[in-house]
C-alpha beads as a LAMMPS data file, in Angstrom:
LAMMPS data file: protein, C-alpha beads

65 atoms
64 bonds

1 atom types
1 bond types

-500.0 500.0 xlo xhi
-500.0 500.0 ylo yhi
-500.0 500.0 zlo zhi

Masses

1 110.0

Atoms # bond

1 1 1 92.742 439.699 -145.066
2 1 1 91.896 442.362 -147.414
3 1 1 94.804 441.612 -149.688
4 1 1 93.854 437.716 -149.485
5 1 1 97.264 436.469 -147.780
6 1 1 96.837 433.104 -146.158
7 1 1 96.969 432.677 -142.212
8 1 1 99.965 430.577 -141.958
9 1 1 101.918 432.819 -144.369
10 1 1 101.208 435.901 -141.842
11 1 1 101.927 433.848 -138.971
12 1 1 105.051 432.773 -140.591
13 1 1 105.942 436.193 -141.404
14 1 1 105.394 437.401 -137.858
15 1 1 107.645 434.983 -136.092
16 1 1 110.388 435.605 -138.622
17 1 1 110.130 439.086 -137.865
18 1 1 109.868 438.837 -134.030
19 1 1 112.817 436.447 -133.826
20 1 1 115.012 438.659 -136.367
21 1 1 114.006 441.600 -134.079
22 1 1 115.125 440.072 -130.645
23 1 1 118.470 438.063 -132.742
24 1 1 119.433 441.678 -133.969
25 1 1 118.924 443.355 -130.826
26 1 1 120.565 440.315 -128.549
27 1 1 123.610 440.255 -130.975
28 1 1 124.280 444.253 -131.194
29 1 1 124.097 444.134 -126.893
30 1 1 126.537 440.593 -127.411
31 1 1 129.007 442.718 -129.632
32 1 1 128.828 445.495 -126.641
33 1 1 129.501 443.206 -124.074
34 1 1 126.346 443.832 -122.222
35 1 1 125.025 440.353 -122.467
36 1 1 126.222 436.680 -123.326
37 1 1 125.002 435.110 -126.280
38 1 1 122.545 432.654 -124.855
39 1 1 119.391 433.175 -126.923
40 1 1 117.527 430.067 -126.604
41 1 1 114.835 431.538 -123.852
42 1 1 114.422 434.588 -126.115
43 1 1 113.652 433.004 -129.319
44 1 1 111.262 430.925 -127.733
45 1 1 109.593 433.858 -125.852
46 1 1 109.719 435.552 -129.160
47 1 1 107.692 433.376 -131.508
48 1 1 105.093 432.022 -128.489
49 1 1 102.884 434.205 -128.848
50 1 1 102.188 432.623 -132.325
51 1 1 100.634 429.685 -130.483
52 1 1 97.057 430.107 -130.085
53 1 1 95.443 430.476 -126.722
54 1 1 99.082 430.613 -125.362
55 1 1 98.803 434.581 -124.250
56 1 1 95.331 434.203 -122.781
57 1 1 96.005 430.824 -120.693
58 1 1 99.306 432.539 -119.299
59 1 1 97.620 435.866 -118.495
60 1 1 94.870 434.020 -116.445
61 1 1 97.560 432.039 -114.678
62 1 1 99.208 435.146 -113.602
63 1 1 95.726 436.337 -112.341
64 1 1 94.762 433.582 -110.380
65 1 1 98.180 433.953 -108.573

Bonds

1 1 1 2
2 1 2 3
3 1 3 4
4 1 4 5
5 1 5 6
6 1 6 7
7 1 7 8
8 1 8 9
9 1 9 10
10 1 10 11
11 1 11 12
12 1 12 13
13 1 13 14
14 1 14 15
15 1 15 16
16 1 16 17
17 1 17 18
18 1 18 19
19 1 19 20
20 1 20 21
21 1 21 22
22 1 22 23
23 1 23 24
24 1 24 25
25 1 25 26
26 1 26 27
27 1 27 28
28 1 28 29
29 1 29 30
30 1 30 31
31 1 31 32
32 1 32 33
33 1 33 34
34 1 34 35
35 1 35 36
36 1 36 37
37 1 37 38
38 1 38 39
39 1 39 40
40 1 40 41
41 1 41 42
42 1 42 43
43 1 43 44
44 1 44 45
45 1 45 46
46 1 46 47
47 1 47 48
48 1 48 49
49 1 49 50
50 1 50 51
51 1 51 52
52 1 52 53
53 1 53 54
54 1 54 55
55 1 55 56
56 1 56 57
57 1 57 58
58 1 58 59
59 1 59 60
60 1 60 61
61 1 61 62
62 1 62 63
63 1 63 64
64 1 64 65
């Protein structure tokens, strides 16, 4: 906020960085043969924190269980 960046731009950069880090790690592990190349669940998990309220709702559901 001090640098006057828009919130949408900040969220977009966070999503790209999180997805990129995940894809880099999984690609490296796939090359070594440690994991398979299935990435759909991980990509969704890497950017789910950008949805407002999602972490709070899921944590409340976990505590309720």
